N, C-alpha and C positions, 0 to 999 in steps of 0.2 A: 504494500500499499504506499502510495507516495504522500510526502508531507505537503504542507502549504506551498503553493507555487506563486511566484511574483514575476511580473514582466517589467523590466527596467529598460528605458530608452535613453541612450547617452548620445547626444548630438555634438559633432565637431564642425564648427564653421570652417570654410576654406580647406576641406578634406584634410584635416590634421589628425586623422586616426593613425597614429604612429607607433602604437604598441606601448606606450608609456603607462598605460593602466594595467597591462598584463601582469606585472609582479604582484600587485595587490589582489587582483582577481585570481591568480594562481594561489597565493597564500590562503585566501578564503575557501577555495576548492580543496587545497591539500589539508587544511585543518578540519574539514568536515563541516564547516559553517554553512556552505551552500553546495549544491550540485548543479552544474549547468546542464540543462535538459534540452535546450534548443537556442539557437542564435541565428540572426540574419543581419547582413550588412546592407545598407541602403545608401546609394550615392545619387546626388543630383548635380549635373555638371552646370557650367555657367550658361549653357544654352537651354537649361532646365530638362535635358534628357535624363531619364531615370534608369538606374540599374540596380535590381534586387538580386543580391548574391547569397545563395546558400553556401555555407561554409564548406561543405563537402565538394563544392565545384572549383574551389580555389586552391591551386597548388603553387603558384608563382609569387605569392605575396607572404613573406615569412611571418608578418604580424598576424594575418588572418589564419595562416596555418597553425600558429601557436595557440590562437584562440580556439580553433577547431579541436586541437589536442586536449583542451580542458573539458570538452563535452563528455559527460558520463554516458549519455546516450542521446540519440536524436529522436525525440518523441513526436515531431511534427506538430507541435502545439502552436507554432507561429505560421501564419499564412500570408500570402500576397496581399490580402486585404489589410492585415495588420501593418504591413510595410507601406502600403498606399496611404494609410492615415498618417504615418509618420512623414512621408514625403511631402504632404501638403504643408507641414510646418517647417520643413527643411529649407534653409535659404539656398539659392543658386550657389554651387561650388561646395556645398556641404556633404558630410557623411554622417550617418547614424549607425550605431550598433544597437540592435534590439536583442536583449538577453532575457531569456526565460530560465529562471532558476527555481530550484526547490530549496526551501529552508530546511536543510538536512539536520540542523541542530534541534529542531522541534520533534523529529521522529522518536528518539528515545524518551522524551518527555511524554509524548502522546501515548506511547506503549506502556510507559509506567502508569499513566493515569488509567488506561484501559485495563491493565492487570489488576488495579485496585477497585474496578467496578465503575469508574468514572468515564466520562466522555468529553473530549476536546470539542466544544460546540462550535467555536468560531475564532478566527483571527482577524484583526483589523490592523491595516497599515495606515498611519497618519504621517504624511510627509513632514519632514523637519521643519520646513518653511511654515507650514500651518501651525505647528507646536510653537515655534517662535513668535508668530503673530499673537497667538493667544497669551503666551507669556509677556510679551510686550504690552498688551492691552490690560492685563491683570496688574502689571507693574505700574502702568500709567494711572490706574484707578486707585492704587494704594497711597 
């Protein structure tokens, strides 16, 4: 049974996807914090032509190949429709990585809860920017 899954989109203006995020992503995978279960690269050139790249199709880009090597499995959870939504917000000349990962760290906790007769009902992700806005508003009222 798979744990909670999250889709994260990382945009790089001016096609600056250069692999600099790979060491941290590798650390998260190697420590079991996350499992990368699907990923797609989307590029929009300056003429607004779009390229949707499945990682398994790329063999000549070492950064994309390294990202592909982090995939635990390719579940096909991301579709071209997901990529097309991202493309709309991507500036000309930009690149985005759409990463679908499992929160692997939750699985042992979920299993321990189930072993004791409980059930993990839900998980909710609140973006850090939203939390900061709330904290700022609460701080302003104090």
